[in-house]
FIBAMI-541440 format. One record per residue (C-alpha): chain; x, y, z. Coordinates in nm, 3 decimals. Each point is the difference from the previous one (the first is absolute). Layout:
BEGIN
cadena_x_y_z
A_X_Y_Z $
...
% end
This chain:
BEGIN
cadena_x_y_z
A_2.446_-0.950_34.407 $
A_0.231_0.312_0.114 $
A_-0.058_0.310_-0.062 $
A_0.270_0.253_-0.093 $
A_0.031_0.359_-0.170 $
A_-0.269_0.122_-0.190 $
A_0.124_0.079_-0.331 $
A_-0.076_0.292_-0.291 $
A_-0.032_0.058_-0.400 $
A_-0.162_0.249_-0.169 $
A_-0.146_-0.257_-0.174 $
A_-0.102_-0.380_0.016 $
A_-0.036_-0.218_-0.234 $
A_-0.128_-0.342_0.026 $
A_0.027_-0.226_-0.306 $
A_0.287_-0.025_-0.196 $
A_-0.126_-0.058_-0.344 $
A_-0.040_0.217_-0.312 $
A_-0.315_0.258_0.171 $
A_0.219_-0.006_0.307 $
A_0.355_0.132_-0.129 $
A_-0.152_0.204_-0.241 $
A_-0.173_0.183_0.307 $
A_0.330_-0.006_0.208 $
A_0.232_0.094_-0.322 $
A_-0.198_0.335_-0.084 $
A_-0.046_0.080_0.430 $
A_0.416_-0.071_0.017 $
A_0.068_0.263_-0.310 $
A_-0.180_0.283_0.194 $
A_0.207_-0.048_0.298 $
A_-0.263_-0.207_0.288 $
A_0.108_-0.298_0.133 $
A_-0.068_-0.306_-0.032 $
A_-0.029_-0.342_0.058 $
A_-0.097_-0.238_-0.153 $
A_-0.088_-0.414_0.135 $
A_-0.044_-0.265_-0.155 $
A_-0.158_-0.323_0.084 $
A_0.187_-0.213_-0.235 $
A_0.360_-0.084_0.017 $
A_0.239_0.169_-0.267 $
A_0.059_-0.304_-0.260 $
A_-0.456_-0.002_0.017 $
A_0.004_0.386_0.031 $
A_-0.290_0.186_-0.244 $
A_-0.324_-0.155_0.057 $
A_-0.126_-0.039_-0.330 $
A_0.146_0.202_-0.202 $
A_0.326_-0.241_0.014 $
A_-0.272_-0.223_-0.230 $
A_-0.142_0.313_-0.248 $
A_0.184_0.064_-0.310 $
A_-0.201_0.357_-0.117 $
A_-0.196_0.297_0.033 $
A_-0.300_0.122_-0.216 $
A_0.057_0.326_-0.122 $
A_-0.195_0.258_-0.152 $
A_0.182_0.198_-0.252 $
A_-0.122_0.186_-0.302 $
A_0.335_0.094_-0.186 $
A_0.288_-0.226_-0.048 $
A_0.151_-0.126_0.377 $
A_0.241_-0.326_-0.058 $
A_-0.003_-0.208_0.098 $
A_-0.329_0.042_-0.192 $
A_-0.148_-0.006_-0.342 $
A_-0.310_0.117_-0.129 $
A_-0.238_0.218_0.222 $
A_-0.198_-0.112_0.350 $
A_-0.230_0.284_0.060 $
A_-0.167_0.053_0.365 $
A_-0.353_-0.060_-0.169 $
A_0.136_-0.262_-0.112 $
A_0.146_-0.105_0.340 $
A_-0.291_0.048_0.182 $
A_-0.264_-0.184_-0.173 $
A_0.237_-0.350_-0.034 $
A_-0.055_0.056_0.377 $
A_-0.317_0.101_0.007 $
A_-0.023_-0.330_-0.175 $
A_0.159_-0.236_0.218 $
A_-0.149_0.147_0.356 $
A_-0.391_0.042_-0.129 $
A_0.038_0.326_0.137 $
A_0.105_-0.077_0.322 $
A_0.291_0.262_0.013 $
A_0.041_0.333_0.153 $
A_0.000_0.244_-0.314 $
A_0.202_0.278_0.162 $
A_0.278_-0.229_0.158 $
A_-0.012_-0.226_-0.330 $
A_0.085_0.283_-0.209 $
A_0.261_0.153_0.252 $
A_0.201_-0.328_-0.036 $
A_-0.054_-0.041_-0.415 $
A_0.104_0.411_-0.023 $
A_0.315_-0.071_0.184 $
A_0.157_-0.297_-0.211 $
A_0.154_0.209_-0.239 $
A_0.227_0.172_0.245 $
A_0.106_-0.323_0.171 $
A_0.195_-0.109_-0.263 $
A_0.281_0.278_0.045 $
A_-0.074_-0.048_0.386 $
A_0.116_-0.309_0.007 $
A_0.282_0.023_-0.282 $
A_0.120_0.243_0.248 $
A_0.027_-0.280_0.263 $
A_0.131_-0.222_-0.208 $
A_-0.216_-0.190_-0.097 $
A_0.008_-0.102_-0.381 $
A_-0.213_-0.128_-0.228 $
A_-0.092_-0.212_-0.314 $
A_-0.153_-0.013_-0.317 $
A_-0.250_-0.340_0.106 $
A_0.078_-0.297_-0.155 $
A_-0.219_-0.245_-0.218 $
A_-0.285_-0.158_0.194 $
A_-0.050_0.235_0.235 $
A_-0.309_0.126_-0.023 $
A_-0.064_0.220_-0.359 $
A_0.124_0.254_0.353 $
A_0.228_0.141_-0.193 $
A_-0.198_0.311_-0.108 $
A_-0.114_0.038_0.396 $
A_0.255_-0.117_0.242 $
A_0.332_0.111_0.051 $
A_0.178_-0.278_0.071 $
A_0.279_-0.099_0.217 $
A_0.405_-0.043_-0.104 $
A_0.012_-0.352_0.242 $
A_-0.393_0.050_0.096 $
A_-0.118_0.059_0.415 $
A_0.367_-0.125_0.176 $
A_0.199_0.257_-0.170 $
A_-0.242_0.266_0.034 $
A_-0.021_-0.065_0.392 $
A_0.384_-0.028_0.000 $
A_0.083_0.363_-0.183 $
A_-0.252_0.118_0.235 $
A_0.178_-0.090_0.353 $
A_0.304_0.050_-0.190 $
A_-0.072_0.368_-0.011 $
A_-0.198_0.001_0.314 $
A_0.308_-0.113_0.223 $
A_0.210_0.274_-0.237 $
A_-0.269_0.232_0.113 $
A_0.032_-0.065_0.328 $
A_-0.349_-0.194_0.075 $
A_0.044_-0.222_0.328 $
A_-0.148_-0.339_-0.089 $
A_-0.085_-0.254_0.227 $
A_-0.034_-0.366_-0.089 $
A_-0.211_-0.321_0.146 $
A_-0.211_0.293_0.214 $
A_-0.348_0.053_0.069 $
A_-0.229_0.228_0.091 $
A_-0.191_-0.116_0.249 $
A_-0.181_0.250_0.179 $
A_-0.135_0.402_-0.084 $
A_-0.079_0.247_0.221 $
A_-0.263_0.248_-0.163 $
A_-0.122_0.332_0.174 $
A_-0.301_0.014_-0.212 $
A_0.055_0.039_-0.348 $
A_0.405_0.127_0.091 $
A_0.248_-0.337_0.048 $
A_0.196_0.079_0.276 $
A_0.283_-0.350_0.031 $
A_0.036_-0.315_-0.124 $
A_0.175_-0.381_0.164 $
A_0.224_-0.161_-0.245 $
A_0.109_-0.335_0.118 $
A_0.317_-0.174_-0.204 $
A_-0.002_-0.352_-0.049 $
A_0.217_-0.166_0.290 $
A_0.351_-0.121_-0.160 $
A_-0.031_0.209_-0.284 $
A_0.245_0.279_-0.183 $
A_-0.087_0.362_0.082 $
A_0.067_0.144_-0.347 $
A_0.062_0.400_-0.021 $
A_0.212_0.195_-0.266 $
A_0.387_0.014_0.060 $
A_0.054_0.232_0.268 $
A_-0.368_0.025_0.109 $
A_-0.152_-0.089_0.343 $
A_0.119_-0.267_0.149 $
A_-0.290_-0.040_0.288 $
A_-0.159_-0.324_-0.093 $
A_-0.011_-0.282_0.235 $
A_-0.221_-0.343_-0.097 $
A_-0.308_-0.104_0.158 $
A_-0.034_0.357_0.168 $
A_-0.312_0.218_-0.047 $
A_0.060_0.392_-0.050 $
A_-0.238_0.280_-0.020 $
A_0.072_0.262_-0.315 $
A_-0.112_0.274_0.029 $
A_-0.051_0.201_-0.283 $
A_-0.171_0.314_-0.201 $
A_-0.102_-0.202_-0.213 $
A_-0.083_-0.329_-0.115 $
A_-0.060_-0.174_-0.331 $
A_-0.166_-0.374_0.003 $
A_0.127_-0.165_-0.380 $
A_-0.018_-0.352_0.153 $
A_-0.214_-0.163_-0.242 $
A_-0.296_-0.255_0.087 $
A_-0.102_-0.291_0.212 $
A_0.057_-0.289_-0.344 $
A_0.190_-0.204_0.217 $
A_-0.163_-0.014_0.339 $
A_-0.179_-0.310_-0.117 $
A_-0.181_0.025_0.297 $
A_-0.144_0.324_-0.115 $
A_-0.061_-0.170_-0.383 $
A_-0.221_-0.245_0.231 $
A_-0.210_0.260_0.129 $
A_-0.103_0.133_-0.392 $
A_-0.018_-0.339_-0.159 $
A_-0.009_-0.311_0.172 $
A_0.180_-0.280_-0.035 $
A_0.023_0.111_-0.327 $
A_0.278_0.230_0.105 $
A_0.260_-0.346_0.054 $
A_-0.039_-0.075_-0.355 $
A_0.170_0.404_-0.079 $
A_0.334_0.048_-0.089 $
A_0.215_0.278_0.135 $
A_0.163_0.125_-0.340 $
A_0.205_0.284_0.264 $
A_0.132_0.120_0.266 $
A_-0.044_-0.274_0.297 $
A_0.043_0.321_0.264 $
A_-0.345_0.152_-0.122 $
A_-0.160_-0.011_0.276 $
A_-0.205_0.267_0.092 $
A_0.072_0.113_0.312 $
A_0.035_0.327_-0.066 $
A_-0.299_-0.044_-0.234 $
A_-0.244_-0.131_0.348 $
A_0.167_0.308_0.254 $
A_-0.101_0.250_-0.241 $
A_-0.383_-0.140_-0.023 $
A_-0.007_-0.084_0.385 $
A_0.104_0.368_0.008 $
A_-0.256_0.124_-0.206 $
A_0.097_-0.008_-0.326 $
A_-0.257_0.016_-0.246 $
A_0.004_-0.314_-0.215 $
A_-0.034_0.042_-0.382 $
A_-0.043_-0.361_-0.214 $
A_-0.058_-0.365_0.232 $
A_0.193_-0.239_0.087 $
A_-0.102_-0.238_-0.283 $
A_0.123_0.243_-0.243 $
A_0.365_-0.018_-0.148 $
A_0.244_-0.087_-0.327 $
A_-0.055_-0.339_-0.056 $
A_0.142_-0.189_-0.275 $
A_-0.015_-0.378_-0.133 $
A_0.373_-0.162_0.045 $
A_0.184_-0.285_-0.052 $
A_-0.182_-0.219_0.281 $
A_0.424_-0.142_0.088 $
A_0.046_0.376_0.113 $
A_0.118_-0.023_0.290 $
A_-0.218_0.094_0.344 $
A_0.143_0.311_0.003 $
A_0.275_0.312_-0.233 $
A_-0.015_-0.203_-0.300 $
A_-0.063_0.336_-0.225 $
A_-0.053_0.102_-0.348 $
A_0.143_-0.291_-0.158 $
A_-0.291_-0.222_0.146 $
A_-0.248_0.125_-0.144 $
A_-0.189_-0.205_-0.348 $
A_-0.084_0.234_-0.249 $
A_-0.086_-0.240_-0.294 $
A_-0.347_0.008_0.132 $
A_-0.093_0.250_-0.284 $
A_0.098_-0.236_-0.207 $
A_-0.213_-0.350_0.067 $
A_-0.263_-0.087_0.249 $
A_0.010_-0.037_0.369 $
A_-0.229_-0.243_0.169 $
A_-0.065_-0.100_0.322 $
A_0.105_-0.344_0.204 $
A_-0.319_-0.064_-0.165 $
A_0.122_0.004_-0.352 $
A_-0.206_0.252_-0.064 $
A_0.028_0.396_-0.094 $
A_-0.138_0.260_0.174 $
A_0.087_0.328_-0.132 $
A_0.079_0.141_-0.293 $
A_0.386_0.021_-0.044 $
A_-0.039_0.257_-0.302 $
A_-0.167_0.279_0.130 $
A_0.276_0.298_-0.043 $
A_0.288_0.030_0.015 $
A_0.231_-0.196_0.295 $
A_0.150_0.282_0.128 $
A_-0.333_0.061_0.057 $
A_-0.128_-0.267_0.134 $
A_0.252_-0.228_0.139 $
A_-0.081_0.179_0.350 $
A_-0.342_-0.160_-0.004 $
A_0.110_-0.359_-0.047 $
A_0.099_-0.067_0.354 $
A_-0.294_0.099_0.164 $
A_-0.157_-0.225_-0.275 $
A_0.152_-0.255_0.066 $
A_-0.024_-0.009_0.383 $
A_-0.323_-0.010_-0.096 $
A_0.009_-0.301_-0.178 $
A_0.005_-0.387_0.224 $
A_0.304_-0.090_0.207 $
A_0.134_0.334_-0.142 $
A_0.175_-0.128_-0.272 $
A_-0.012_0.089_-0.444 $
A_0.165_-0.071_-0.292 $
A_0.093_0.078_-0.320 $
A_-0.013_-0.126_-0.296 $
A_0.239_0.030_-0.287 $
A_0.125_-0.169_-0.343 $
A_0.340_0.101_-0.153 $
A_-0.153_0.260_-0.280 $
A_0.016_0.162_0.360 $
A_0.351_-0.055_0.127 $
A_0.235_0.307_-0.008 $
A_-0.286_0.253_-0.028 $
A_0.017_0.112_0.311 $
A_0.245_0.037_0.363 $
A_0.069_-0.347_0.068 $
A_-0.037_-0.063_0.417 $
A_0.278_-0.156_0.206 $
A_-0.103_-0.330_-0.012 $
A_-0.126_-0.208_-0.309 $
A_-0.313_-0.123_-0.082 $
A_-0.110_-0.336_-0.054 $
A_0.039_-0.186_-0.331 $
A_-0.200_-0.261_-0.143 $
A_-0.075_-0.071_-0.355 $
A_-0.368_-0.067_0.025 $
A_-0.286_0.216_0.239 $
A_-0.071_-0.358_0.156 $
A_0.368_-0.079_0.118 $
A_0.017_0.461_0.131 $
A_-0.289_-0.135_0.210 $
A_0.222_-0.215_0.135 $
A_0.253_0.159_0.083 $
A_-0.265_0.288_0.140 $
A_-0.161_-0.270_0.231 $
A_-0.305_0.083_-0.194 $
A_-0.280_-0.180_-0.112 $
A_0.089_-0.087_-0.310 $
A_-0.317_0.019_-0.220 $
A_-0.128_0.269_0.210 $
A_0.290_0.189_-0.166 $
A_-0.018_-0.148_-0.403 $
A_-0.355_0.087_0.028 $
A_0.041_0.344_0.113 $
A_0.297_0.045_-0.244 $
A_-0.210_-0.129_-0.302 $
A_-0.284_0.227_0.074 $
A_0.244_0.278_0.016 $
A_0.161_-0.110_-0.355 $
A_-0.338_-0.026_-0.128 $
A_-0.114_0.301_0.115 $
A_0.308_0.194_-0.161 $
A_-0.120_0.258_-0.270 $
A_0.286_0.074_-0.275 $
A_0.176_0.328_0.036 $
A_0.337_0.198_0.014 $
A_0.193_-0.123_0.257 $
A_0.135_0.327_0.135 $
A_0.143_0.014_0.368 $
A_0.184_0.408_-0.031 $
A_-0.415_0.031_-0.087 $
A_-0.342_-0.010_0.094 $
A_-0.093_-0.265_-0.299 $
A_-0.275_-0.145_-0.135 $
A_0.075_-0.419_0.150 $
A_-0.268_-0.063_0.209 $
A_-0.273_-0.256_0.095 $
A_-0.309_-0.083_-0.091 $
A_-0.254_-0.135_0.191 $
A_0.206_-0.126_0.280 $
A_-0.047_0.101_0.389 $
A_0.217_0.210_0.091 $
A_0.055_0.094_-0.315 $
A_0.422_0.065_-0.043 $
A_-0.068_0.372_-0.188 $
A_0.413_0.032_-0.143 $
A_0.256_-0.202_-0.124 $
A_-0.190_-0.299_0.006 $
A_0.184_-0.279_-0.200 $
A_-0.066_-0.355_0.036 $
A_0.214_-0.189_0.210 $
A_0.057_-0.297_-0.291 $
A_0.429_0.010_-0.067 $
A_0.170_-0.205_0.193 $
A_0.222_-0.005_0.242 $
A_-0.262_0.131_0.212 $
A_0.071_0.151_0.396 $
A_-0.137_0.063_0.327 $
A_0.087_0.268_0.288 $
A_-0.166_-0.086_0.339 $
A_-0.091_0.301_0.155 $
A_-0.089_0.121_0.305 $
A_-0.074_0.432_0.145 $
A_0.297_0.157_0.034 $
A_-0.020_0.330_0.263 $
A_0.184_0.239_-0.071 $
A_-0.159_0.301_0.281 $
A_-0.331_0.078_0.136 $
A_-0.150_0.302_-0.024 $
A_-0.187_0.076_0.342 $
A_0.159_0.288_0.095 $
A_0.007_0.362_0.112 $
A_-0.204_0.292_-0.082 $
A_0.240_0.314_-0.131 $
A_-0.056_0.309_-0.130 $
A_0.187_0.182_-0.307 $
A_0.335_0.100_0.201 $
A_0.003_-0.402_0.137 $
A_-0.136_0.050_0.331 $
A_-0.191_-0.236_0.208 $
A_-0.413_0.064_0.024 $
A_-0.098_-0.111_0.315 $
A_-0.393_-0.128_0.044 $
A_-0.139_0.259_0.125 $
A_0.042_0.145_-0.282 $
A_0.312_0.264_0.105 $
A_0.426_-0.010_-0.116 $
A_0.306_-0.102_0.207 $
A_0.246_0.275_0.009 $
A_0.297_-0.197_-0.050 $
A_-0.118_-0.350_-0.086 $
A_0.069_-0.163_-0.397 $
A_-0.047_-0.262_-0.140 $
A_0.120_-0.120_-0.421 $
A_0.062_-0.295_-0.143 $
A_-0.206_-0.322_0.017 $
A_-0.177_0.097_0.389 $
A_-0.168_0.290_-0.219 $
A_-0.070_-0.114_-0.344 $
A_-0.314_-0.132_0.041 $
A_-0.059_0.375_0.007 $
A_0.057_-0.005_-0.394 $
A_-0.045_-0.456_-0.092 $
A_-0.308_-0.026_0.194 $
A_0.008_-0.298_-0.243 $
A_0.144_-0.186_-0.279 $
A_0.374_0.108_-0.095 $
A_0.109_0.179_-0.255 $
A_0.388_-0.129_-0.090 $
A_0.311_0.245_0.146 $
A_-0.278_0.230_0.156 $
A_0.115_-0.128_0.370 $
A_0.336_0.147_-0.062 $
A_-0.182_0.327_-0.124 $
A_-0.185_0.049_0.323 $
A_0.267_-0.060_0.241 $
A_0.240_0.197_-0.181 $
A_-0.256_0.282_-0.061 $
A_-0.162_0.021_0.357 $
A_0.405_-0.117_0.151 $
A_0.141_0.316_-0.090 $
A_-0.305_0.216_0.018 $
A_-0.009_-0.153_0.352 $
A_0.382_0.083_0.068 $
A_-0.044_0.391_-0.055 $
A_-0.271_0.023_0.176 $
A_0.171_-0.049_0.346 $
A_0.293_0.231_-0.134 $
A_-0.275_0.213_-0.013 $
A_-0.200_-0.025_0.412 $
A_0.354_-0.052_0.134 $
A_0.096_0.332_-0.165 $
A_-0.284_0.127_0.101 $
% end
C-alpha cells in the first residue's frame, strides 16, 4: 500500500462505543486533540452500546430517575454473588462508586433518562434507564463529540501498533475501501479510503471491545458448539485491537470461554438482534433441552442476577438449544421479546410445534406439576412457590403448567461480549505480563471488563464499567500529555 505522511494527535481512541466516547469527550474537554477511530460505518456506530438500555447505579439518597436506595455494599455483594469472587475488588468498587456522578455528567452531554417500564426486570431501584435506549445515548455522545471537535474516522481499523517497551509510539490505521470518511463540520479531510495511515499520538486508549463476532476465535475456545451461537450485538467486534495488545505483551485477564451470554430466541439474526431478542419468560415456567428434559433451576434467584448464566447453560446442552415453556398464567408478566411464542392448546401439540418428543415433554411437565407445592406467588420477591423431590428443583416462582394455551420459545446462546481482555491499574493504564505498567496506553470498556467480570454478569454493570474507566482513561491521558 502507498504510504502517506503521519498524522499527529494528543490522543488516539480505538473504538466508538460508550467507553471510547467517554474517553474522547473527557480528553477533548481537557484541551487535547483527539482522533477516534470506529470500525463500523456511521449507521452502525456505537458498538454494543447501541443495544444497551440502562446503567446499574448506586445511590444512597434521591437520584432521578431511580427510587429508594441502592448503597455501595449491596451493589458490591450483588456483583460478588454473580462473579463468585472472580473480580478485582479495587477496580470493581471504583466502577460502583463513580456511578452516581455519571448520571449528571451524562445529562450534561445530552443523555436523557426515563422511569423504567413495566417488565424491565424489577430494576427501578438499581438501574438508570436511557430515554430512547442505547442508540439515543450514542447519538447524544456523538453530537457532543462533534460540537467539541473530536475527529472521528468511521469504517476505520487499527491494524498495527508500535510500542517501545511500555510506551505507545504510534498506530497504523486503515479505512475500508469504498467508504466515506466523516469528520465534524470544519474538521480535517485527510482520508483516502484503502490507504494505511500512521497516527503518532502521545497517548492511546484501547476501547475496541472483545472478539465475540470473530467465530474463528470463538471456535478456539468453544469448539464446534460456537457455530450455534448468535451474536446479539455488533458484528464489528472482531478482537483485532485486543489481539494486537496481547501479542505486544499485555497481561491477559479472564479467559476466552468467559463472557456475557444470555438465552435469546433461536429465530434471531446471526448478528445485531439486540436486547429485544432476549427471552425473559424463563423464571415463569420451565426450560427443557432438545430431549425434553429440564437441566437447571429456573427460579434460583431474581432474573437480573441470573439471566446472564442461561446462554452458557444452553451452550452446554445437546445442539446448543433449549425451550422455555410457560402457560396462559404467565403471559403478560414479562417484557415480550420481538418474536411471538409457539402456541398450542395441549403439551403434546406444543411438543409437535417445537419438534420435541411428545412423550418426553408430557412426562417432564407432568413430573414438574406433581412436584409443585402450594405457596403465595409473587414474582417481585423470592417467594415460597417451590418444588419438592424434583431434580433439578425450582426454588421460587414454581406454578403448575396446566392452563392452556401453552407457549414455547426456542432458545440459543446469545453472546453479547467476551471477557478475555487486558489487565489495567486504577488509572486505566494497561499492565504488561512482566508486571510493568504502560506509561501512555490506557484501556476501557469491554476490552478490560474481565478485570471486574471474571464470570457472570449483573444487569447494567457493563455501562458502569465502560463509563467509569472511559472517563478515567480520558482524564489520565490529559495528565500524561500535560506532563
